[in-house]
Every structure is written in structure tokens, then in C-alpha cells.
C-alpha positions, 0 to 999 in steps of 0.5 A, spaced: 401 424 554 398 420 548 392 425 547 397 431 548 401 429 543 397 427 537 394 435 539 401 437 538 402 433 532 395 436 529 396 443 531 403 443 528 400 441 521 395 445 521 401 451 522 405 448 517 401 448 512 397 455 514 405 458 513 405 463 507 413 464 507 420 461 511 419 466 516 413 464 518 415 456 517 422 458 521 416 461 527 413 454 526 419 450 527 422 453 533 415 454 537 414 446 536 421 443 536 426 448 539 428 448 546 423 451 549 417 448 544 412 443 546 414 437 544 420 438 547 417 440 554 414 434 552 419 430 552 422 432 558 416 430 561 417 423 560 417 422 568 410 422 569 410 416 565 410 409 568 417 405 567 414 400 563 410 405 558 417 410 557 421 406 551 413 407 548 412 413 548 419 415 547 418 412 540 412 415 539 415 421 541 420 420 535 415 419 530 411 425 531 417 429 530 420 426 524 413 426 521 413 434 523 420 434 520 418 431 513 412 435 513 416 441 514 421 440 510 416 439 503 413 445 505 420 449 505 420 446 498 414 448 495 415 455 498 423 456 495 420 453 488 413 458 489 418 464 490 424 461 485 417 461 479 415 468 482 423 471 482 422 468 474 417 472 472 419 479 475 427 478 475 427 479 467 434 479 464 435 481 458 442 478 455 442 483 449 445 489 454 452 490 453 456 488 460 458 492 466 465 492 465 469 493 473 474 499 472 480 496 475 485 501 477 492 500 477 499 504 480 500 510 479 507 512 474 510 515 482 509 509 484 511 505 478 517 509 477 519 508 485 519 500 484 523 501 478 529 504 482 527 500 488 529 493 483 535 496 481 539 497 487 535 492 491 539 488 485 546 491 487 545 489 495 542 495 498 537 496 503 531 500 503 530 504 509 524 509 511 524 514 516 520 520 520 517 525 515 516 529 521 523 530 523 529 534 528 532 540 525 539 536 528 538 530 524 534 535 518 541 539 518 546 539 523 548 532 522 548 534 514 553 538 516 549 544 514 550 549 520 545 555 523 545 560 518 545 556 511 541 559 507 537 552 506 535 553 513 531 559 512 524 558 513 523 561 505 525 554 504 523 550 510 517 548 514 518 549 521 513 546 526 517 549 532 525 551 532 527 544 533 522 541 529 521 541 521 517 538 515 524 534 512 527 537 506 530 531 504 530 523 505 538 524 508 536 525 515 533 517 514 542 516 513 544 519 518 540 516 523 542 509 519 550 511 521 548 513 527 546 505 529 554 503 528 552 497 525 557 498 518 558 497 512 551 501 509 548 500 502 541 503 503 536 507 499 531 511 503 525 514 499 519 518 502 515 525 502 519 531 502 516 538 504 520 545 501 516 552 501 515 552 493 510 554 488 507 551 485 508 550 477 510 545 471 516 543 476 516 544 483 511 543 488 511 544 497 510 536 497 514 531 493 518 525 493 526 523 493 530 517 493 537 518 496 542 513 497 548 512 501 555 506 502 559 507 508 565 502 508 572 501 507 576 503 502 569 507 498 571 511 492 569 516 487 570 511 483 565 506 486 559 512 486 562 513 478 560 505 477 554 505 481 551 511 478 552 508 471 550 502 472 543 504 475 542 510 469 543 504 464 538 499 468 533 505 467 534 509 461 537 504 457 543 500 456 546 506 450 545 511 456 552 515 458 554 519 464 557 526 465 559 527 472 559 536 473 562 539 479 558 542 484 557 544 492 553 540 496 554 542 504 554 533 506 559 531 501 566 532 498 567 533 493 560 533 489 557 533 483 551 533 478 549 527 474 546 527 467 545 522 462 545 522 454 538 523 452 533 518 451 530 521 446 535 522 440 541 519 443 545 525 445 544 528 438 540 535 441 532 535 441 526 539 444 527 534 450 533 535 452 533 543 450 538 541 444 544 539 449 544 532 449 544 531 456 538 531 461 541 533 469 538 527 474 541 526 480 547 530 485 552 526 488 558 525 492 563 523 498 560 523 504 564 529 508 569 527 513 564 531 518 558 528 518 561 521 519 564 524 525 558 527 527 554 520 526 560 516 530 564 514 524 571 514 524 573 517 517 581 514 517 578 508 517 571 509 513 569 513 507 562 513 503 557 517 497 552 518 498 547 520 491 539 523 492 535 524 485 527 527 484 522 521 484 517 525 480 523 528 475 525 521 475 518 520 472 516 525 468 522 523 464 521 515 463 514 517 461 515 524 458 511 528 461 513 535 461 509 538 467 509 535 474 502 537 477 499 532 472 501 526 477 497 529 483 490 532 479 488 524 479 485 526 472 483 518 470 484 520 463 491 521 464 492 515 468 490 510 465 496 510 460 501 508 464 
């Protein structure tokens, strides 16, 4: 046994000294000290040694293991030092070269505008709710008081999947779904992507984004709507911003209005930005039609509400004075890095 142990030690040291790289050194370690290595196998055969000699033999095996590990560790350090010296000679760094800068991305103008709108309405106690982009005709039109023969349902304006399913043309279906749940009162905005069959130009796109709002509660009046939108306009465009409501028609609200804000570029005096009028249109709004409340299971005798909707791209175009909507989608880094 002692002769076999001596031979294992000598062979191991010879193999360690002959190793040229860390991989070869590791192979030696596994073959000698591993679970199936020679030294481990010898230790397992201790039962063949007479009981009186086992302690001394075990100590001898441990001493041999310690010596092999010491020699192996020394060889490993020498290899690492040699490899480091080789790398220092071959990997020359020119410290005079300019550094490589990481090109960090940032939020898209649409995202910046949306987060600003959400911040304002969340600050007024509103909840942000999203819904499906592929929607049933029932929610996209019928529950919003838009009958089957309404021009908005013409195939020239709406992308139809089939007779009952469409790509939503506004985010109002999210409001209808929320009202259906019957959890009152409601104070919500519903941002999201919408689709209409429009030609691409400076102010139109077949895919764009909207932010629509809804409030349902007892004793809600047009005065609440007016005050809410005035506060929103001041927060978004500046404290001196004024609002103007013009009568309009929407199937799902009655009465309805278009909302203009005083031009934040010229202060309402008239400029190229507002086309000389001093006012800029930003959104549509109105009191929720009683029939819409009924179809969504809400008693119009007990509850009233208001709704409003705006194009997110329009807000971004106005806020950042961008004159072509297509710039938002061309992914030109020279344009986007300005924001």
C-alpha cells in the first residue's frame, strides 16, 4: 500500500509539472483527487489494511493529498502569472484614444405626453384603465349610441375583422365596459391605440393614440366638465391658458362641445402656430347621453356624467411644436433625441 501511495504521489507531481495550461492541470486534479481518482480509490481500500496500521496509513494518505494540492496550487499560481504577463504583452491599450460612449435611449415624445396627461388626471383622482384593441361592434358602436346606419360605421372609416368584430376606432369602448361593471362612482381615463382608415399625411394616420376620460356620479353637471378641462389645460399648457367651448355633436354625449385653448405660443394674439385665430382646438367633450347610461345598466335619473377625448399625437404635436405627425413614427434618431 505504501509503495502504491508513493507511486501515486510521484506520478501526480510529474503530471502537474508537465501541465502546460489550467485545463491540463484540472485534468490531473480530477484523475488523482476526484471522486473516482486514484488517491480516493486508495482511501476506499483501507479496509484491506490491518486495523492497527489504519490510523497511520490514513494520516499518510492525508499528507500525500496535502502535498499534491500544495504543488498543484503553486503550479496554478505560476500559470496565472505567466498568462497575465502574456496578455499584458499582447493586449496593448492606447489610453489616448477617445472613450466609447454608451448611446442611451429615452422615452418617445408620445410616451412623454401620455405620462404628463396621466399625471394630471391621477392627481385629480382619476384611474387609468386600458382595454382590448380588437373590439366587438357592440362596445365600439352600439353601446355608444351609434346605430347600424351611422356614417362612422362605414367601411371607409373602420377596419372590420368580421361583421361583429372591429379594430377599435376610439378608446370609448373601455368606458362602456367599465360602466357595465356597475361599480359607481367612476372617474377614469382610457389611453390606448386606435385605428381608422385614413390616408397618411401630416395630421392623419391609420393607427394613432387617444386618451378618453369619463366621470359618472350623482349631480354631475356641465360645470364640473368645464372646471375639469380648464384645470387640465392650465396644468398641461401653462397657468395663463384659457379655454373656449364651442357647440358640437357627438352621438354619445348631449350636449356636446369642442374645446379650444388659447395659443400658448402667442398668448392668444394670433400667430402662424394658431393660424392667426389665437385659439387651438385640443379635444371634444360633453355630458354622457342618457341612452348610453341606460344601455350600460346605469339609471340616468339618478346618475349623470361627462366624457371627453383627445388625440395623444395632437397633444404631443402641440406641446413640442412638431408640424408633421409622420415624424413621430419614422424613428429618426436625429429627431427623437431632441426630446
